[in-house]
N, C-alpha and C positions, 0 to 999 in steps of 0.2 A: 577571566577561565582561559586557561592552556587550552587551544590548539588542538593538542593531542589527549586532553583530559577528558575522561571518558561523561563527566557533567556536560563539557562543550560539546560533545560526539551526539550525547542523546539529545539535546536540546535543540542543535544546529538542523539533525534530523527531526526532529519534531515539530519546531516552527520555522527556523530559519529559511531551509533548505526543505520543508513541506515536499512532500515527494507527489502529492496534486496538487497545491495551489501555488507551490512556487515551480516547481518542476516541470508540470503538466502531465505525470506519467499517472497511468491509473484511472484516466479518468470514464474509461467504459463501464464498470461496476461505478465510479463516484455517482455518474448521473442514470444507470439503469435501477439499481439499488435502495437509491435514498428517496424512494416515496414516501416511507414510513419508518418512523426510527425501531418500531419491533424487528425489520427485518435488516435497516442497517448497521446495527447495534451488531447481530451474528455475522455479521459479513465484515465489519470491521476484526472481529478477533478472526476469524478461519481466515483472514487475508494474513492477519499478525503471526497467525501460530505458522502458517508456510512461508512467511518470510523470514520466521524465526529457523526452521527445520531448514531451507535452501539457502541460509547464509552460513549456517554451521556445515553442513556441506557443500557448499562452495569453497571455503573456507580449508578443508583437509583436501578437497579432490585440487585447489590450486599448488595444494602444496606437491600434492604426488604431481602433479605433472607439471611443473619446476623442476624438481627432483630430476626427472626425467627429459630436459629440456622439449618437450615437448604441448607449451602454452598456445599451441596453435587449434587443440580439441577442448578447448575452453566453453567457448561456446555452448555447443552441442551439447557437451557434460553440467553444463549448469541448465539447459534446457529438459535435460531429461530427470535430472533432480528433481526439478521443479514442480513436473508433469507427474512424478510419482508421489510428491510431498501431495502434491493435489488429490490423488488418487485416497492416498491417506484420510484425512481431511475428509472428504467426501465421504468414503466407509465408513469413517465414522459419525459424522452427522448421520448418515441414514441409519442405522442403528441403535442408535442413544435417543435420538431423535428427529423423529420422521416428519413431525408438524413441519419443522422450520427447515429440514431439508429439502419438502414440497414449495415449502414458501419463496424459498431460495432463489428454486428453478434453476434455470438455464445459466444463470452465474455465479454457479459454486463453483461449476466445471470450469468457464469463462477465465480462472482464476489461473490456472497453466499461460493463458497468453493475456496477464497481467504485465504491461511493461514493467511496473512497478518493483514487481519483483523482480525480473530479470534485469533489471535496471540496478538495485539493490547489489543482486551479487559481482556486477560487474564492476562498480563505484567503489565496493569494500576490497576488491581485489586491486584493480588500479590505487586507491591511495594508502595501498599496501597496509591496512589494520590489523593485526597480531589478532589472537581469536576475541580475546573479553573486548577490544573495542569493537570486533567485529557483529560480536554479541550483542552491545550493546549499542551500536549503530543501527540492526537491525529491529531493536526495540523501540529506539526512537522513531523509526521510519514507521512500523507497522501501528505503533501510538497514532502517528500523525496524522497517518490512513484512516486510522479511525474516528480521531476526532474531526476531521475536514467530511466525512459521509453524515457522520451525524450533525454536524451544524448544518450540509445541505439538507437533511431527513425534516431536521426543527423547523427551516425556513419555509421549507414545499409542505411540511403539516399547515404551518402557519398562513402558508396562501392559498391553501384551499379552501380556509377558511372564509378570504375576503373576495369580496366583490371585485374583481378585476377585468380592465378590455378584453374583448375576445383575442386581439391581436397579439395579447402581454400570454395567454393562457398557453399551457404544457410546454413543449421544446423550449420557446421561443423564453418562457421565464425562466426554466431550469438554468439555459446558458447564461441569462442576464444573472442569476443569484449566482451561481459558480463564478462567473467573472470581477462581482462584487467582493464575493470570499477572497477571488485570489488579492485582488486589491488593497485587500485590508489583510492581507498575510503579506505582501512587499513590504509592509513596514516594520516586519521584522528582519528584512535580507540584512541590515549592519550588525545584527549579531551573530551573524553566520560569518565575516571578515575580519 
């Protein structure tokens, strides 16, 4: 695969440079919403939608900022776009699926502070991706985030059924599972180079 090819960009963001399990970005929703598969999947999809919107907007904002030679406004511009896109997703979920909106709770508006989304916008800018590459990068990163949160939710649901020592229950178990998942994804690190 060619490093600038769309398939390489997608699979690199999806597996080799997974935002959660390889780059350790977006750990708050990864640990907070991954208790059940029924909330983990919608959170992954919501995050992917926000990533797509933010990626597209970040691409065009960067083009405008570069043309006027005011690149120093990137960060604040990206944060404003991310906050706006989260509000859009939040209003859509509240209108069409109020049950899901309530089950996601405080973690839905916290997508705004998800560093994976800001990282996506900054990474694609510094890698100088064109529009199509940025879109594929956002899809890969969003799919990778969804995969990571689904794997964690599946493991946590299984562990809820197991008899475990009290020392390993709760947050300790979640961190151990997250660490093991991260170690398994490090096996894909050779694909990204």
